[in-house]
N, C-alpha and C positions, 0 to 999 in steps of 0.2 A: 039226666039227659039220657035218653034210650039208646042213642047210638054208642056212647061210651060204655053203657051197661052191657052191651053185647060183647065187649072186649074184657070184661071183668076176669074171667077165668084165665085168659091168656096172661094178663098182667100179674095176677096173683102167682101163677107159676113162674113167670120170669123174675118177679121181685123176690120170691122166696129162694129161688135158685141163686140169684145174685147175692142175697144176703148170706146165704150159707157159704158160697164161694169166697166172699170177702173174709169171713171168719177163717176159713181153711187157708187162704193165702197168707194171713197173718201168722197162723200157726207154723206154716212151712217156712216163711221168711225168718221167724224166730229160731226155728231149729237150725236153718242154714247159718244164721248169724252166730249162734252159739257153738258152732262146730270149731274146735280149736285147731284143726288142721288146715283151715282155709283162710285166705285173706281176700276180701272183696273190695274192689275199687268202688268208692262211693259214687263216682260219676256214672259208671256203668250200671251200678245197682239202681240208682234213681232213674236212669234213662230206660231201663228195661222192666223194672218192677212197678214203678209208680203208675205208668199208664194202665196196667192191668187193674189196679185198684180204682183208678178213675173210671174205666169202662164199666166195671162191676157197679160202682157207685151211681153211674149214669143210669144204668138199667134199673137199679133199685129206686132211684129218685123218680124216674118216669113211671114206674109201676105204681108208686104211691100217688103220684099226680093224676095219673089216668084212671085210677080206681076211686078217686075222690068224687063226691057228688057235685059236679059243676052244673050250673044252671044253663050255660051255653058253651059252645066249643071255642070261642075266642080266647078265653083264659088259658086252657091247656095248649092251644096252638101257639100262643105267645111264649109260653114256658118251653115247649119243645123246640120252638124256633130259636130262642135264646141259648138253649143247651146245645143245639146243633152248631150255631155260630161260635160259641165258646169252645166246642169240641174241635171244629175246624182250626181255630187259632191254636189250641193246645197241641193238636197233631202236627202243625207246622213247627212248633217249638220242640217237639219230640224228634222230628226229623233233623233239626239243627243239632240237637244234643247228640243224636246218633253219629252225626259226622264229626263232632268235636271230641268225643271221648276216645281214648286211645287204648283202653283195656281190652277191647274186643272189636274185631273187624266184622261189621255187619254183612251178612249174606243176603241173597235175594229173598229168602223166606222171612228174614228179619224185617226187610223193607216192606214186604207184603203185609205181614201181620202187625207191624207197629206203625206203618205210615199209610199205605195204600188203602187197605180195607177199613181202618178206622176213619180215614178221610171220606171214603164212600159212605159209611154209616152216618157220620155227622152231617155231611152234605145232604144226604137223603132226608134227615130230620129237618134240616133248614128248608129244603125245597118243599117238603110235606107241609110245613107250617104256612108257607105261601099258598100252596095248592088247597089247603083246608077250606078256604072261603069260596072256592069254585067247585071243587069235587071232593067232598068230605070223606066219602067211603074210600076212595083211592088213596087219599092222603093218610088216612088211619092205617091202611095196609103198608104204606111207605114207612110210617113210624114203627109199626110192628116188625117189619123186615130189618129196619135199623137196630131195633132193640135186640132181636135175635142175633143179628150179626155181631153186635158188641159183646153179647154173652158168649158166643162161640169164639170170638177173638180172645176174650179174657181167659177162657178155658185153655185154648191153644197156648197162649203166652205164659200162663201159670205152669202148665206142663213143660213147656220149653225151658223155663227158668229153673224148675226143679231138676230136670234131666241134665241141664248144663252143670249145675252145681254138684250133682252126684257123680258125673263122669269126668269132670274137669277140676277136681280138688287138687290143690297144690299145698305141699307142706310149708308152713311158715318157717322162715329161717331167721 
């Protein structure tokens, strides 16, 4: 399909970036977890670290799907629509988890990068899936914007997690 072929370079860049960042995130989380001076609350760790891996994985998955040789746009549209719907539901679950955990009091920036912006990205993917059948070019730009936003959110959140652990280490008693 020629329309998706035009996006090939974009998704190769996004997918390889997401793949590299997933690996880096695992390395950083392993280093933080092996630090003997800190104790990490598992609720807070899963609330703030897991979504980062989910966002990177979504970017990687979409890159693989959208660089595949599809005969028509319906298949990929259904897939990114489902990923958008699942992402919206997952983001609502993250918001609940942020409210429930007690290890850290979320600030505005946390709500912005863990709830608001991911919700925008995943809702854009869902809306783009619906729009695909009437205005394919615009819909594909919507998916690309969502993918880029998820990658940038992941980078921000990974950096935020690392700096938090570096500057807020507590001695285990």
